All heavy atoms as TSV, in Angstrom:
chain	resi	resn	atom	element	x	y	z
A	1	MET	N	N	12.970	149.436	183.444
A	1	MET	CA	C	11.796	148.980	184.061
A	1	MET	C	C	12.316	147.572	184.601
A	1	MET	O	O	11.946	147.091	185.709
A	1	MET	CB	C	10.762	148.717	182.999
A	1	MET	CG	C	9.486	147.943	183.519
A	1	MET	SD	S	8.397	148.938	184.508
A	1	MET	CE	C	7.824	150.181	183.386
A	2	GLN	N	N	13.154	146.909	183.914
A	2	GLN	CA	C	13.732	145.540	184.383
A	2	GLN	C	C	14.361	145.590	185.783
A	2	GLN	O	O	14.129	144.864	186.680
A	2	GLN	CB	C	14.599	144.828	183.326
A	2	GLN	CG	C	15.013	143.429	183.727
A	2	GLN	CD	C	13.701	142.426	183.646
A	2	GLN	OE1	O	12.917	142.658	182.912
A	2	GLN	NE2	N	13.844	141.497	184.644
A	3	HIS	N	N	15.138	146.721	185.984
A	3	HIS	CA	C	15.866	146.900	187.178
A	3	HIS	C	C	14.851	146.962	188.417
A	3	HIS	O	O	15.151	146.647	189.488
A	3	HIS	CB	C	16.815	147.979	187.170
A	3	HIS	CG	C	16.159	149.438	187.075
A	3	HIS	ND1	N	15.581	149.881	185.934
A	3	HIS	CD2	C	16.001	150.298	187.973
A	3	HIS	CE1	C	15.101	151.065	186.093
A	3	HIS	NE2	N	15.381	151.399	187.494
A	4	LEU	N	N	13.729	147.678	188.079
A	4	LEU	CA	C	12.713	147.749	189.098
A	4	LEU	C	C	12.090	146.513	189.437
A	4	LEU	O	O	11.860	146.083	190.606
A	4	LEU	CB	C	11.577	148.821	188.725
A	4	LEU	CG	C	11.975	150.233	188.525
A	4	LEU	CD1	C	10.867	150.991	187.920
A	4	LEU	CD2	C	12.516	150.733	189.815
A	5	LEU	N	N	11.894	145.653	188.511
A	5	LEU	CA	C	11.264	144.263	188.752
A	5	LEU	C	C	12.362	143.328	189.589
A	5	LEU	O	O	11.997	142.804	190.522
A	5	LEU	CB	C	10.980	143.459	187.516
A	5	LEU	CG	C	9.788	144.020	186.758
A	5	LEU	CD1	C	9.760	143.349	185.374
A	5	LEU	CD2	C	8.597	143.729	187.515
A	6	GLU	N	N	13.674	143.547	189.300
A	6	GLU	CA	C	14.561	142.870	190.000
A	6	GLU	C	C	14.721	143.197	191.391
A	6	GLU	O	O	14.852	142.453	192.334
A	6	GLU	CB	C	15.989	143.019	189.261
A	6	GLU	CG	C	16.012	142.225	187.954
A	6	GLU	CD	C	17.219	142.640	187.109
A	6	GLU	OE1	O	18.199	143.398	187.580
A	6	GLU	OE2	O	17.339	142.021	185.974
A	7	ARG	N	N	14.696	144.525	191.684
A	7	ARG	CA	C	14.653	145.050	193.088
A	7	ARG	C	C	13.398	144.535	193.855
A	7	ARG	O	O	13.496	144.179	195.005
A	7	ARG	CB	C	14.692	146.555	193.150
A	7	ARG	CG	C	16.018	147.150	192.700
A	7	ARG	CD	C	16.082	148.557	192.488
A	7	ARG	NE	N	15.451	149.395	193.604
A	7	ARG	CZ	C	15.100	150.681	193.567
A	7	ARG	NH1	N	15.235	151.345	192.531
A	7	ARG	NH2	N	14.562	151.273	194.701
A	8	PHE	N	N	12.251	144.562	193.174
A	8	PHE	CA	C	11.084	144.004	193.848
A	8	PHE	C	C	11.248	142.505	194.177
A	8	PHE	O	O	10.822	142.000	195.255
A	8	PHE	CB	C	9.745	144.289	193.053
A	8	PHE	CG	C	8.589	143.851	193.795
A	8	PHE	CD1	C	8.103	144.689	194.873
A	8	PHE	CD2	C	7.802	142.862	193.575
A	8	PHE	CE1	C	6.975	144.465	195.670
A	8	PHE	CE2	C	6.785	142.453	194.259
A	8	PHE	CZ	C	6.418	143.308	195.219
A	9	GLU	N	N	11.716	141.685	193.163
A	9	GLU	CA	C	11.844	140.301	193.343
A	9	GLU	C	C	12.802	140.050	194.489
A	9	GLU	O	O	12.510	139.126	195.235
A	9	GLU	CB	C	12.344	139.701	192.108
A	9	GLU	CG	C	12.506	138.231	192.148
A	9	GLU	CD	C	13.013	137.478	190.865
A	9	GLU	OE1	O	13.524	138.256	189.981
A	9	GLU	OE2	O	12.819	136.373	190.701
A	10	ALA	N	N	13.810	140.827	194.746
A	10	ALA	CA	C	14.693	140.660	195.703
A	10	ALA	C	C	14.070	140.926	197.118
A	10	ALA	O	O	14.419	140.222	198.097
A	10	ALA	CB	C	15.985	141.587	195.586
A	11	LEU	N	N	13.047	141.786	197.173
A	11	LEU	CA	C	12.337	142.010	198.399
A	11	LEU	C	C	11.442	140.825	198.733
A	11	LEU	O	O	11.176	140.435	199.959
A	11	LEU	CB	C	11.457	143.230	198.240
A	11	LEU	CG	C	12.152	144.604	198.223
A	11	LEU	CD1	C	11.067	145.727	198.024
A	11	LEU	CD2	C	12.854	144.794	199.574
A	12	LEU	N	N	10.956	140.141	197.756
A	12	LEU	CA	C	10.120	139.122	197.889
A	12	LEU	C	C	10.898	137.934	198.633
A	12	LEU	O	O	10.301	137.267	199.676
A	12	LEU	CB	C	9.414	138.448	196.563
A	12	LEU	CG	C	8.415	139.242	195.961
A	12	LEU	CD1	C	8.058	138.673	194.691
A	12	LEU	CD2	C	7.248	139.427	196.915
A	13	GLY	N	N	12.028	137.612	198.153
A	13	GLY	CA	C	12.819	136.579	198.748
A	13	GLY	C	C	12.079	135.127	198.693
A	13	GLY	O	O	11.006	135.126	198.225
A	14	PRO	N	N	12.729	134.185	199.201
A	14	PRO	CA	C	12.068	132.925	199.239
A	14	PRO	C	C	11.025	132.720	200.239
A	14	PRO	O	O	11.168	133.322	201.362
A	14	PRO	CB	C	13.172	131.876	199.522
A	14	PRO	CG	C	14.192	132.651	200.277
A	14	PRO	CD	C	14.046	134.139	199.833
A	15	THR	N	N	9.876	132.187	199.937
A	15	THR	CA	C	8.911	131.776	201.008
A	15	THR	C	C	9.383	130.771	201.863
A	15	THR	O	O	9.813	129.632	201.454
A	15	THR	CB	C	7.537	131.359	200.268
A	15	THR	OG1	O	7.140	132.323	199.344
A	15	THR	CG2	C	6.452	131.052	201.229
A	16	PRO	N	N	9.263	130.907	203.259
A	16	PRO	CA	C	9.780	129.935	204.065
A	16	PRO	C	C	8.862	128.691	203.966
A	16	PRO	O	O	7.721	128.731	203.688
A	16	PRO	CB	C	9.558	130.541	205.389
A	16	PRO	CG	C	9.455	132.077	205.221
A	16	PRO	CD	C	8.962	132.128	203.888
A	17	VAL	N	N	9.558	127.602	204.081
A	17	VAL	CA	C	8.772	126.265	204.037
A	17	VAL	C	C	9.025	125.446	205.345
A	17	VAL	O	O	10.141	125.374	205.833
A	17	VAL	CB	C	9.342	125.380	202.878
A	17	VAL	CG1	C	8.666	124.006	202.883
A	17	VAL	CG2	C	9.005	126.182	201.517
A	18	LYS	N	N	8.066	124.928	206.014
A	18	LYS	CA	C	8.051	124.051	207.073
A	18	LYS	C	C	7.755	122.692	206.651
A	18	LYS	O	O	6.646	122.455	206.112
A	18	LYS	CB	C	7.077	124.650	208.235
A	18	LYS	CG	C	7.026	123.818	209.294
A	18	LYS	CD	C	8.244	123.887	210.232
A	18	LYS	CE	C	8.012	123.113	211.448
A	18	LYS	NZ	N	9.127	123.029	212.263
A	19	THR	N	N	8.637	121.751	207.009
A	19	THR	CA	C	8.298	120.474	206.766
A	19	THR	C	C	7.780	119.723	208.076
A	19	THR	O	O	8.268	119.907	209.126
A	19	THR	CB	C	9.621	119.667	206.284
A	19	THR	OG1	O	10.048	120.343	205.120
A	19	THR	CG2	C	9.365	118.177	205.954
A	20	ILE	N	N	6.601	118.934	207.842
A	20	ILE	CA	C	6.139	118.200	208.962
A	20	ILE	C	C	5.977	116.717	208.434
A	20	ILE	O	O	5.836	116.392	207.269
A	20	ILE	CB	C	4.726	118.703	209.415
A	20	ILE	CG1	C	3.775	118.701	208.352
A	20	ILE	CG2	C	4.884	120.245	210.012
A	20	ILE	CD1	C	2.294	118.937	208.906
A	21	GLU	N	N	6.042	115.823	209.444
A	21	GLU	CA	C	5.907	114.413	209.062
A	21	GLU	C	C	4.714	113.977	210.069
A	21	GLU	O	O	4.532	114.246	211.192
A	21	GLU	CB	C	7.220	113.587	209.510
A	21	GLU	CG	C	8.281	114.179	208.473
A	21	GLU	CD	C	9.568	113.250	208.657
A	21	GLU	OE1	O	9.462	111.992	208.932
A	21	GLU	OE2	O	10.594	113.711	208.173
A	22	LEU	N	N	3.963	113.016	209.297
A	22	LEU	CA	C	2.814	112.620	210.046
A	22	LEU	C	C	2.443	111.160	209.521
A	22	LEU	O	O	3.006	110.717	208.431
A	22	LEU	CB	C	1.541	113.359	209.907
A	22	LEU	CG	C	1.135	113.910	208.573
A	22	LEU	CD1	C	-0.034	113.239	207.997
A	22	LEU	CD2	C	0.874	115.435	208.560
A	23	ASP	N	N	1.574	110.443	210.236
A	23	ASP	CA	C	1.348	108.985	209.853
A	23	ASP	C	C	-0.144	109.059	209.298
A	23	ASP	O	O	-1.068	109.620	209.855
A	23	ASP	CB	C	1.385	108.263	211.150
A	23	ASP	CG	C	1.160	106.807	210.749
A	23	ASP	OD1	O	1.899	106.079	210.239
A	23	ASP	OD2	O	0.018	106.302	211.191
A	24	VAL	N	N	-0.349	108.532	208.071
A	24	VAL	CA	C	-1.583	108.481	207.305
A	24	VAL	C	C	-1.882	106.967	207.086
A	24	VAL	O	O	-1.154	106.347	206.333
A	24	VAL	CB	C	-1.582	109.284	206.091
A	24	VAL	CG1	C	-2.904	109.125	205.366
A	24	VAL	CG2	C	-1.248	110.709	206.328
A	25	LEU	N	N	-2.877	106.518	207.731
A	25	LEU	CA	C	-3.306	105.047	207.688
A	25	LEU	C	C	-1.996	104.201	207.796
A	25	LEU	O	O	-1.873	103.042	207.069
A	25	LEU	CB	C	-3.902	104.813	206.259
A	25	LEU	CG	C	-5.156	105.637	206.096
A	25	LEU	CD1	C	-5.697	105.331	204.633
A	25	LEU	CD2	C	-6.321	105.288	207.104
A	26	GLY	N	N	-1.184	104.482	208.824
A	26	GLY	CA	C	-0.059	103.506	209.103
A	26	GLY	C	C	1.184	103.745	208.268
A	26	GLY	O	O	2.177	103.080	208.387
A	27	ARG	N	N	1.065	104.818	207.291
A	27	ARG	CA	C	2.286	105.086	206.410
A	27	ARG	C	C	2.759	106.426	206.669
A	27	ARG	O	O	1.965	107.406	206.738
A	27	ARG	CB	C	1.751	104.860	204.965
A	27	ARG	CG	C	1.235	103.492	204.622
A	27	ARG	CD	C	0.779	103.364	203.222
A	27	ARG	NE	N	1.797	103.627	202.307
A	27	ARG	CZ	C	1.525	103.579	200.958
A	27	ARG	NH1	N	0.389	103.510	200.480
A	27	ARG	NH2	N	2.668	103.770	200.246
A	28	PRO	N	N	4.046	106.531	206.913
A	28	PRO	CA	C	4.599	107.953	207.140
A	28	PRO	C	C	4.527	108.757	205.881
A	28	PRO	O	O	4.705	108.338	204.810
A	28	PRO	CB	C	6.092	107.526	207.551
A	28	PRO	CG	C	6.401	106.344	206.867
A	28	PRO	CD	C	5.084	105.472	206.808
A	29	ARG	N	N	4.141	110.061	206.129
A	29	ARG	CA	C	4.051	111.044	205.084
A	29	ARG	C	C	4.750	112.241	205.489
A	29	ARG	O	O	4.784	112.573	206.608
A	29	ARG	CB	C	2.505	111.355	204.830
A	29	ARG	CG	C	1.856	110.283	204.142
A	29	ARG	CD	C	2.237	109.866	202.788
A	29	ARG	NE	N	1.473	108.808	202.272
A	29	ARG	CZ	C	2.010	107.753	201.623
A	29	ARG	NH1	N	3.249	107.661	201.462
A	29	ARG	NH2	N	1.331	106.765	201.154
A	30	ARG	N	N	5.351	112.911	204.517
A	30	ARG	CA	C	6.127	114.094	204.668
A	30	ARG	C	C	5.332	115.349	203.949
A	30	ARG	O	O	5.124	115.211	202.640
A	30	ARG	CB	C	7.371	114.076	204.218
A	30	ARG	CG	C	8.334	115.351	204.452
A	30	ARG	CD	C	9.616	115.242	204.118
A	30	ARG	NE	N	10.240	114.140	204.883
A	30	ARG	CZ	C	11.324	113.350	204.624
A	30	ARG	NH1	N	11.796	113.364	203.447
A	30	ARG	NH2	N	11.813	112.449	205.475
A	31	LEU	N	N	5.010	116.460	204.499
A	31	LEU	CA	C	4.275	117.513	203.939
A	31	LEU	C	C	5.248	118.733	204.025
A	31	LEU	O	O	5.919	118.940	204.995
A	31	LEU	CB	C	3.051	117.886	204.584
A	31	LEU	CG	C	1.889	116.794	204.677
A	31	LEU	CD1	C	0.620	117.225	205.408
A	31	LEU	CD2	C	1.438	116.590	203.231
A	32	HIS	N	N	5.338	119.464	202.912
A	32	HIS	CA	C	6.008	120.829	202.982
A	32	HIS	C	C	5.053	121.904	202.923
A	32	HIS	O	O	4.362	121.972	201.885
A	32	HIS	CB	C	6.969	120.723	201.718
A	32	HIS	CG	C	7.914	119.553	201.723
A	32	HIS	ND1	N	9.066	119.554	202.511
A	32	HIS	CD2	C	7.930	118.465	201.071
A	32	HIS	CE1	C	9.707	118.434	202.204
A	32	HIS	NE2	N	8.888	117.748	201.317
A	33	LEU	N	N	5.051	122.689	203.876
A	33	LEU	CA	C	4.038	123.747	203.955
A	33	LEU	C	C	4.666	125.138	203.659
A	33	LEU	O	O	5.672	125.429	204.339
A	33	LEU	CB	C	3.373	123.779	205.398
A	33	LEU	CG	C	2.806	122.434	205.888
A	33	LEU	CD1	C	2.445	122.706	207.373
A	33	LEU	CD2	C	1.745	122.031	205.144
A	34	LYS	N	N	4.227	125.818	202.699
A	34	LYS	CA	C	4.685	127.174	202.366
A	34	LYS	C	C	3.951	128.164	203.270
A	34	LYS	O	O	2.847	128.223	203.540
A	34	LYS	CB	C	4.286	127.467	200.918
A	34	LYS	CG	C	5.173	126.771	199.814
A	34	LYS	CD	C	4.794	127.248	198.480
A	34	LYS	CE	C	5.403	128.589	198.241
A	34	LYS	NZ	N	5.110	129.046	196.924
A	35	LEU	N	N	4.801	128.963	204.081
A	35	LEU	CA	C	4.334	129.802	205.025
A	35	LEU	C	C	4.086	131.258	204.399
A	35	LEU	O	O	5.036	132.223	204.649
A	35	LEU	CB	C	5.304	129.899	206.115
A	35	LEU	CG	C	5.629	128.590	206.893
A	35	LEU	CD1	C	6.562	128.707	207.962
A	35	LEU	CD2	C	4.294	127.920	207.365
A	36	GLU	N	N	3.092	131.422	203.489
A	36	GLU	CA	C	2.995	132.591	202.768
A	36	GLU	C	C	2.826	133.788	203.723
A	36	GLU	O	O	3.115	134.975	203.429
A	36	GLU	CB	C	1.650	132.511	201.860
A	36	GLU	CG	C	1.808	131.501	200.821
A	36	GLU	CD	C	2.851	131.901	199.761
A	36	GLU	OE1	O	3.435	133.006	199.735
A	36	GLU	OE2	O	3.258	130.946	198.890
A	37	GLY	N	N	2.287	133.632	204.955
A	37	GLY	CA	C	2.162	134.693	205.953
A	37	GLY	C	C	3.482	135.393	206.261
A	37	GLY	O	O	3.484	136.474	206.861
A	38	TYR	N	N	4.680	134.820	205.944
A	38	TYR	CA	C	5.952	135.373	206.301
A	38	TYR	C	C	6.487	136.188	205.000
A	38	TYR	O	O	7.608	136.574	205.034
A	38	TYR	CB	C	6.864	134.357	206.661
A	38	TYR	CG	C	6.659	133.831	208.077
A	38	TYR	CD1	C	5.841	132.635	208.284
A	38	TYR	CD2	C	7.078	134.435	209.128
A	38	TYR	CE1	C	5.550	132.121	209.563
A	38	TYR	CE2	C	6.885	133.943	210.385
A	38	TYR	CZ	C	6.140	132.785	210.612
A	38	TYR	OH	O	5.741	132.355	211.828
A	39	ASN	N	N	5.729	136.283	204.024
A	39	ASN	CA	C	6.104	137.102	202.843
A	39	ASN	C	C	6.165	138.575	203.253
A	39	ASN	O	O	5.537	138.904	204.270
A	39	ASN	CB	C	5.169	136.795	201.554
A	39	ASN	CG	C	5.471	135.498	200.961
A	39	ASN	OD1	O	6.581	134.975	201.094
A	39	ASN	ND2	N	4.507	134.985	200.232
A	40	ILE	N	N	6.693	139.399	202.345
A	40	ILE	CA	C	6.854	140.768	202.705
A	40	ILE	C	C	5.503	141.369	203.018
A	40	ILE	O	O	5.406	142.354	203.883
A	40	ILE	CB	C	7.594	141.591	201.579
A	40	ILE	CG1	C	7.833	142.915	201.902
A	40	ILE	CG2	C	6.697	141.559	200.272
A	40	ILE	CD1	C	8.798	143.682	200.888
A	41	THR	N	N	4.393	140.949	202.290
A	41	THR	CA	C	3.093	141.655	202.536
A	41	THR	C	C	2.227	140.802	203.461
A	41	THR	O	O	1.114	141.186	203.810
A	41	THR	CB	C	2.312	141.762	201.133
A	41	THR	OG1	O	2.098	140.653	200.580
A	41	THR	CG2	C	3.141	142.813	200.281
A	42	GLY	N	N	2.695	139.569	203.744
A	42	GLY	CA	C	1.962	138.660	204.630
A	42	GLY	C	C	0.850	137.917	203.883
A	42	GLY	O	O	0.008	137.134	204.451
A	43	SER	N	N	0.990	137.797	202.526
A	43	SER	CA	C	0.118	136.938	201.807
A	43	SER	C	C	0.775	136.654	200.329
A	43	SER	O	O	1.798	137.172	200.042
A	43	SER	CB	C	-1.120	137.785	201.540
A	43	SER	OG	O	-1.093	138.829	200.556
A	44	ILE	N	N	0.034	135.792	199.733
A	44	ILE	CA	C	0.512	135.403	198.374
A	44	ILE	C	C	0.296	136.501	197.299
A	44	ILE	O	O	0.818	136.457	196.257
A	44	ILE	CB	C	-0.186	134.087	197.991
A	44	ILE	CG1	C	0.601	133.407	196.784
A	44	ILE	CG2	C	-1.692	134.339	197.674
A	44	ILE	CD1	C	0.074	132.028	196.548
A	45	LYS	N	N	-0.516	137.484	197.607
A	45	LYS	CA	C	-0.768	138.589	196.564
A	45	LYS	C	C	0.400	139.235	196.076
A	45	LYS	O	O	0.416	139.570	194.920
A	45	LYS	CB	C	-1.793	139.583	197.301
A	45	LYS	CG	C	-3.095	138.937	197.581
A	45	LYS	CD	C	-3.921	140.066	198.249
A	45	LYS	CE	C	-5.040	139.433	198.987
A	45	LYS	NZ	N	-4.768	138.864	200.306
A	46	ALA	N	N	1.605	139.475	196.885
A	46	ALA	CA	C	2.655	140.100	196.392
A	46	ALA	C	C	3.282	139.296	195.143
A	46	ALA	O	O	3.739	139.859	194.153
A	46	ALA	CB	C	3.635	140.307	197.515
A	47	ARG	N	N	3.356	137.974	195.257
A	47	ARG	CA	C	4.015	137.167	194.325
A	47	ARG	C	C	3.175	137.064	193.027
A	47	ARG	O	O	3.574	137.174	191.857
A	47	ARG	CB	C	4.127	135.736	194.751
A	47	ARG	CG	C	5.253	135.632	195.802
A	47	ARG	CD	C	5.534	134.187	196.214
A	47	ARG	NE	N	6.348	134.166	197.260
A	47	ARG	CZ	C	7.649	134.389	197.224
A	47	ARG	NH1	N	8.290	134.731	196.115
A	47	ARG	NH2	N	8.525	134.302	198.329
A	48	THR	N	N	1.736	137.101	193.322
A	48	THR	CA	C	0.802	137.159	192.065
A	48	THR	C	C	1.012	138.453	191.370
A	48	THR	O	O	1.119	138.487	190.169
A	48	THR	CB	C	-0.678	137.012	192.505
A	48	THR	OG1	O	-0.684	135.804	193.214
A	48	THR	CG2	C	-1.474	137.092	191.421
A	49	ALA	N	N	0.943	139.540	192.136
A	49	ALA	CA	C	1.271	140.908	191.412
A	49	ALA	C	C	2.388	140.933	190.729
A	49	ALA	O	O	2.518	141.520	189.530
A	49	ALA	CB	C	1.086	142.019	192.494
A	50	TYR	N	N	3.565	140.505	191.336
A	50	TYR	CA	C	4.908	140.533	190.641
A	50	TYR	C	C	4.928	139.794	189.364
A	50	TYR	O	O	5.381	140.183	188.354
A	50	TYR	CB	C	5.933	139.981	191.600
A	50	TYR	CG	C	7.294	139.766	190.895
A	50	TYR	CD1	C	8.031	140.879	190.654
A	50	TYR	CD2	C	7.728	138.441	190.549
A	50	TYR	CE1	C	9.283	140.559	189.912
A	50	TYR	CE2	C	8.833	138.213	189.917
A	50	TYR	CZ	C	9.651	139.360	189.584
A	50	TYR	OH	O	10.772	139.157	188.946
A	51	GLY	N	N	4.185	138.549	189.392
A	51	GLY	CA	C	4.110	137.787	188.233
A	51	GLY	C	C	3.350	138.389	186.982
A	51	GLY	O	O	3.801	138.396	185.867
A	52	LEU	N	N	2.372	139.079	187.409
A	52	LEU	CA	C	1.447	139.707	186.379
A	52	LEU	C	C	2.219	140.951	185.905
A	52	LEU	O	O	2.275	141.058	184.562
A	52	LEU	CB	C	0.199	140.230	187.053
A	52	LEU	CG	C	-0.805	139.081	187.334
A	52	LEU	CD1	C	-1.925	139.704	188.273
A	52	LEU	CD2	C	-1.382	138.413	186.271
A	53	VAL	N	N	2.882	141.636	186.648
A	53	VAL	CA	C	3.613	142.896	186.183
A	53	VAL	C	C	4.844	142.363	185.367
A	53	VAL	O	O	5.164	142.902	184.187
A	53	VAL	CB	C	4.098	143.846	187.327
A	53	VAL	CG1	C	5.002	144.914	186.813
A	53	VAL	CG2	C	2.728	144.474	188.070
A	54	ARG	N	N	5.555	141.460	185.811
A	54	ARG	CA	C	6.621	140.901	185.099
A	54	ARG	C	C	6.270	140.327	183.672
A	54	ARG	O	O	6.957	140.567	182.612
A	54	ARG	CB	C	7.374	139.702	185.789
A	54	ARG	CG	C	8.630	139.188	185.166
A	54	ARG	CD	C	9.151	138.074	185.820
A	54	ARG	NE	N	8.212	136.877	185.618
A	54	ARG	CZ	C	8.063	135.909	186.606
A	54	ARG	NH1	N	8.782	135.895	187.641
A	54	ARG	NH2	N	7.093	134.901	186.308
A	55	GLY	N	N	5.180	139.691	183.625
A	55	GLY	CA	C	4.654	139.225	182.194
A	55	GLY	C	C	4.276	140.371	181.388
A	55	GLY	O	O	4.608	140.366	180.177
A	56	LEU	N	N	3.664	141.439	181.799
A	56	LEU	CA	C	3.452	142.563	181.133
A	56	LEU	C	C	4.686	143.272	180.588
A	56	LEU	O	O	4.752	143.629	179.410
A	56	LEU	CB	C	2.554	143.653	181.745
A	56	LEU	CG	C	1.172	143.213	182.195
A	56	LEU	CD1	C	0.619	144.294	183.278
A	56	LEU	CD2	C	0.291	143.155	180.981
A	57	VAL	N	N	5.643	143.307	181.389
A	57	VAL	CA	C	6.966	143.959	180.946
A	57	VAL	C	C	7.641	143.101	179.830
A	57	VAL	O	O	7.976	143.557	178.858
A	57	VAL	CB	C	7.904	144.123	182.140
A	57	VAL	CG1	C	9.236	144.544	181.622
A	57	VAL	CG2	C	7.437	145.257	183.116
A	58	GLN	N	N	7.613	141.869	179.918
A	58	GLN	CA	C	8.201	140.908	179.109
A	58	GLN	C	C	7.551	140.895	177.754
A	58	GLN	O	O	8.162	140.726	176.696
A	58	GLN	CB	C	8.268	139.564	179.692
A	58	GLN	CG	C	9.282	139.396	180.754
A	58	GLN	CD	C	9.200	137.977	181.531
A	58	GLN	OE1	O	8.296	137.277	181.363
A	58	GLN	NE2	N	10.349	137.701	182.230
A	59	ASP	N	N	6.174	141.019	177.777
A	59	ASP	CA	C	5.435	141.166	176.637
A	59	ASP	C	C	5.432	142.502	175.863
A	59	ASP	O	O	4.849	142.643	174.900
A	59	ASP	CB	C	3.955	140.686	176.778
A	59	ASP	CG	C	3.803	139.193	177.281
A	59	ASP	OD1	O	4.783	138.493	177.050
A	59	ASP	OD2	O	2.732	138.938	177.804
A	60	GLY	N	N	6.133	143.450	176.515
A	60	GLY	CA	C	6.180	144.805	176.003
A	60	GLY	C	C	4.872	145.509	176.070
A	60	GLY	O	O	4.638	146.541	175.455
A	61	ARG	N	N	4.149	145.182	177.147
A	61	ARG	CA	C	2.752	145.831	177.271
A	61	ARG	C	C	2.817	146.830	178.480
A	61	ARG	O	O	1.834	147.430	178.647
A	61	ARG	CB	C	1.722	144.754	177.479
A	61	ARG	CG	C	1.553	143.874	176.237
A	61	ARG	CD	C	0.763	142.624	176.364
A	61	ARG	NE	N	-0.702	142.958	176.706
A	61	ARG	CZ	C	-1.559	142.236	177.259
A	61	ARG	NH1	N	-1.199	140.955	177.395
A	61	ARG	NH2	N	-2.790	142.698	177.489
A	62	LEU	N	N	3.851	146.899	179.008
A	62	LEU	CA	C	4.059	147.919	180.171
A	62	LEU	C	C	5.390	148.544	180.061
A	62	LEU	O	O	6.445	147.970	179.732
A	62	LEU	CB	C	3.969	147.159	181.498
A	62	LEU	CG	C	3.958	148.027	182.850
A	62	LEU	CD1	C	2.761	148.897	182.842
A	62	LEU	CD2	C	4.086	147.151	184.052
A	63	TRP	N	N	5.499	149.869	180.135
A	63	TRP	CA	C	6.586	150.641	179.853
A	63	TRP	C	C	6.665	151.813	180.943
A	63	TRP	O	O	5.763	152.038	181.524
A	63	TRP	CB	C	6.602	151.254	178.525
A	63	TRP	CG	C	5.248	151.940	178.229
A	63	TRP	CD1	C	4.945	153.274	178.399
A	63	TRP	CD2	C	4.089	151.447	177.727
A	63	TRP	NE1	N	3.629	153.628	178.187
A	63	TRP	CE2	C	3.056	152.397	177.724
A	63	TRP	CE3	C	3.606	150.127	177.236
A	63	TRP	CZ2	C	1.724	152.173	177.251
A	63	TRP	CZ3	C	2.349	149.893	176.903
A	63	TRP	CH2	C	1.460	151.035	176.856
A	64	PRO	N	N	7.897	152.301	181.113
A	64	PRO	CA	C	8.003	153.364	182.021
A	64	PRO	C	C	6.979	154.531	181.789
A	64	PRO	O	O	6.760	154.943	180.628
A	64	PRO	CB	C	9.486	153.947	181.735
A	64	PRO	CG	C	10.096	152.758	181.179
A	64	PRO	CD	C	9.198	152.049	180.343
A	65	GLY	N	N	6.329	154.977	182.849
A	65	GLY	CA	C	5.285	155.989	182.756
A	65	GLY	C	C	3.907	155.545	182.547
A	65	GLY	O	O	3.034	156.314	182.732
A	66	ALA	N	N	3.847	154.115	182.305
A	66	ALA	CA	C	2.414	153.610	182.123
A	66	ALA	C	C	1.749	153.503	183.533
A	66	ALA	O	O	2.618	153.513	184.538
A	66	ALA	CB	C	2.451	152.255	181.439
A	67	GLU	N	N	0.587	153.505	183.594
A	67	GLU	CA	C	-0.231	153.435	184.856
A	67	GLU	C	C	-0.958	152.043	184.943
A	67	GLU	O	O	-1.481	151.665	183.897
A	67	GLU	CB	C	-1.101	154.528	185.039
A	67	GLU	CG	C	-0.460	155.859	185.206
A	67	GLU	CD	C	-1.394	156.945	185.555
A	67	GLU	OE1	O	-2.467	156.738	185.972
A	67	GLU	OE2	O	-1.111	158.116	185.366
A	68	LEU	N	N	-0.907	151.386	186.194
A	68	LEU	CA	C	-1.714	150.173	186.316
A	68	LEU	C	C	-2.870	150.492	187.258
A	68	LEU	O	O	-2.713	151.242	188.258
A	68	LEU	CB	C	-0.977	149.089	187.042
A	68	LEU	CG	C	0.129	148.495	186.058
A	68	LEU	CD1	C	0.950	147.486	187.008
A	68	LEU	CD2	C	-0.374	147.731	184.922
A	69	LEU	N	N	-4.036	150.047	186.947
A	69	LEU	CA	C	-5.174	150.190	187.875
A	69	LEU	C	C	-5.598	148.864	188.468
A	69	LEU	O	O	-5.643	147.927	187.856
A	69	LEU	CB	C	-6.395	150.775	187.058
A	69	LEU	CG	C	-6.143	151.991	186.335
A	69	LEU	CD1	C	-7.366	152.424	185.601
A	69	LEU	CD2	C	-5.734	153.238	187.309
C-alpha cells in the first residue's frame, strides 16, 4: 500500500509558487502565492485526499482490498 502512496505523491509534485512584491501603506511587502490550479487535478483537493488516505494507511485503518467511499 505504501508504494501506491509514494507513486501518487510523486504525481502531485510541488505546487508552483509565484512571488509578488507590492507596496502597503508605503512599506514594501512580499507575497508568496501558491498556484493550486497547476496541480495535477487543478485544485487543492488532490493534496487533501492524499493526506487523508496517507493518514488512514499510517494508522492501519486502510489495507489492500479495502474500499473508500
